[in-house]
C-alpha positions as semicolon CSV with decimal commas, in nm:
position;residue;x (nm);y (nm);z (nm)
1;M;5,036;15,002;16,384
2;K;5,330;15,232;16,378
3;K;5,579;14,950;16,411
4;T;5,435;14,766;16,110
5;D;5,456;15,084;15,896
6;E;5,826;15,122;15,981
7;V;5,903;14,762;15,891
8;C;5,735;14,798;15,557
9;T;5,921;15,121;15,483
10;H;6,255;14,960;15,553
11;K;6,176;14,654;15,339
12;K;6,096;14,873;15,047
13;E;6,428;15,067;15,080
14;Q;6,646;14,759;15,126
15;G;6,805;14,762;14,773
16;Q;6,820;15,146;14,743
17;S;7,180;15,180;14,846
18;L;7,292;14,899;14,612
19;V;7,121;15,078;14,318
20;E;7,277;15,413;14,414
21;L;7,621;15,250;14,435
22;S;7,586;15,082;14,096
23;I;7,475;15,402;13,919
24;S;7,757;15,607;14,097
25;L;8,010;15,341;14,010
26;V;7,925;15,347;13,642
27;I;7,956;15,726;13,632
28;L;8,289;15,720;13,816
29;L;8,433;15,451;13,584
30;I;8,334;15,652;13,279
31;L;8,507;15,951;13,428
32;A;8,815;15,747;13,514
33;A;8,828;15,604;13,159
34;G;8,802;15,953;13,022
35;L;9,096;16,075;13,234
36;V;9,309;15,788;13,119
37;D;9,248;15,874;12,748
38;L;9,273;16,252;12,823
39;G;9,614;16,192;12,986
40;R;9,740;15,990;12,690
41;A;9,611;16,241;12,443
42;F;9,770;16,533;12,633
43;F;10,110;16,343;12,645
44;T;10,089;16,285;12,264
45;Y;9,994;16,646;12,198
46;I;10,293;16,760;12,399
47;T;10,516;16,524;12,188
48;L;10,368;16,669;11,862
49;R;10,414;17,022;11,984
50;D;10,776;16,953;12,078
51;A;10,844;16,797;11,748
52;A;10,679;17,094;11,562
53;Q;10,889;17,334;11,774
54;E;11,204;17,138;11,680
55;G;11,121;17,161;11,312
56;A;11,039;17,533;11,331
57;S;11,361;17,611;11,521
58;Y;11,560;17,404;11,265
59;A;11,389;17,590;10,984
60;A;11,465;17,928;11,137
61;V;11,836;17,871;11,141
62;S;11,925;17,594;10,908
63;I;11,955;17,806;10,594
64;A;12,245;17,995;10,756
65;E;12,427;17,655;10,795
66;T;12,402;17,591;10,418
67;S;12,486;17,832;10,148
68;E;12,210;18,065;10,017
69;M;11,963;17,863;9,819
70;Q;11,997;17,889;9,440
71;N;11,753;17,642;9,302
72;S;11,445;17,431;9,363
73;T;11,639;17,126;9,459
74;Q;11,795;17,311;9,747
75;V;11,455;17,436;9,860
76;S;11,320;17,073;9,843
77;N;11,624;16,958;10,050
78;Y;11,554;17,235;10,303
79;C;11,187;17,131;10,334
80;S;11,259;16,755;10,358
81;G;11,526;16,847;10,623
82;I;11,262;17,013;10,837
83;T;11,028;16,716;10,806
84;S;11,323;16,477;10,893
85;R;11,413;16,696;11,195
86;V;11,050;16,678;11,319
87;L;11,026;16,295;11,280
88;A;11,370;16,246;11,453
89;T;11,261;16,403;11,779
90;T;11,159;16,068;11,920
91;T;11,469;15,879;11,834
92;D;11,806;15,883;11,991
93;L;12,128;15,995;11,828
94;S;12,186;15,666;11,664
95;G;11,842;15,667;11,510
96;N;11,691;15,399;11,733
97;T;11,371;15,459;11,935
98;P;11,466;15,425;12,309
99;E;11,201;15,223;12,487
100;S;11,235;15,434;12,801
101;N;11,117;15,756;12,641
102;G;10,768;15,639;12,574
103;P;10,551;15,464;12,314
104;I;10,552;15,741;12,048
105;N;10,765;15,694;11,746
106;L;10,684;15,968;11,498
107;Q;10,896;15,814;11,225
108;A;10,716;15,483;11,247
109;L;10,382;15,663;11,265
110;S;10,476;15,864;10,966
111;D;10,579;15,560;10,766
112;A;10,238;15,404;10,852
113;G;10,058;15,719;10,720
114;E;9,923;15,822;11,062
115;V;10,137;16,127;11,122
116;A;10,182;16,411;10,868
117;V;10,416;16,703;10,873
118;Q;10,320;17,020;10,685
119;T;10,562;17,319;10,649
120;Q;10,461;17,659;10,526
121;I;10,667;17,968;10,470
122;N;10,468;18,297;10,466
123;G;10,152;18,089;10,419
124;T;10,278;17,904;10,116
125;D;10,366;17,538;10,106
126;C;10,743;17,502;10,159
127;T;10,817;17,299;9,838
128;S;10,629;17,568;9,631
129;M;10,855;17,857;9,749
130;S;11,121;18,018;9,536
131;P;11,467;18,025;9,689
132;T;11,462;18,404;9,704
133;N;11,158;18,417;9,915
134;I;11,309;18,203;10,202
135;C;11,482;18,476;10,391
136;M;11,518;18,672;10,725
137;G;11,183;18,785;10,869
138;G;10,973;18,520;10,693
139;A;10,724;18,320;10,903
140;V;10,783;17,946;10,899
141;S;10,486;17,732;11,023
142;V;10,526;17,366;11,104
143;R;10,215;17,160;11,172
144;V;10,230;16,796;11,297
145;T;9,902;16,602;11,270
146;Y;9,827;16,269;11,419
147;G;9,518;16,173;11,214
148;S;9,383;15,880;11,422
149;F;9,502;15,878;11,784
150;P;9,340;15,562;11,923
151;L;9,135;15,576;12,235
152;T;9,192;15,277;12,461
153;M;8,871;15,292;12,659
154;P;8,560;15,151;12,483
155;F;8,326;15,368;12,696
156;M;8,481;15,689;12,539
157;G;8,438;15,546;12,196
158;A;8,077;15,481;12,260
159;I;8,019;15,831;12,387
160;L;8,218;16,011;12,107
161;G;8,100;15,778;11,833
162;T;8,453;15,687;11,726
163;Q;8,753;15,505;11,873
164;S;9,010;15,762;11,749
165;I;9,053;16,140;11,758
166;N;9,258;16,384;11,551
167;L;9,542;16,569;11,720
168;S;9,739;16,851;11,569
169;A;10,008;17,096;11,686
170;V;10,129;17,408;11,510
171;V;10,436;17,615;11,584
172;V;10,517;17,935;11,405
173;D;10,871;18,072;11,408
174;T;11,065;18,350;11,227
175;I;11,346;18,274;10,978
176;L;11,669;18,443;11,115
177;T;11,899;18,427;10,818
178;P;11,988;18,498;10,541
179;A;11,891;18,852;10,462
180;C;11,645;18,909;10,180
181;Q;11,791;19,018;9,854
């Protein structure tokens, strides 16, 4: 009688390990897919942060390279120069995107409307500033936003409810020159 009970118990448990493996495998694959997208998003965030830092550094010292600003056209040129510097961080010196540096081309993404650069000085949009207010000690903030970073793994899109996420990096720097009048 005991032998029959043992045989019946083993027959009932024959598929248990296969079920456990399939459930565990699904969970592990979802975690792996999440890690792939997390790694890509982190790489892209670092690129956005580096580009914002380049723009903020340029904004902090570029006024000294030009003469003191006198009119709104010079302010507009200053602001567009910051944006150009941000977008140029993923190109080589000849303006081409090197294939070995990675898949992110901020200029192309900006042209497609997926990346935006916003510059503020002392909390005011850069192009709205008067030339006399752009001077030493002012805070320049550069924000680079990637509005629809695509997720490659369909599992993540099903969990999050969307196949893209927003990434943004902000860097604040201090204008070094010229002295305020």
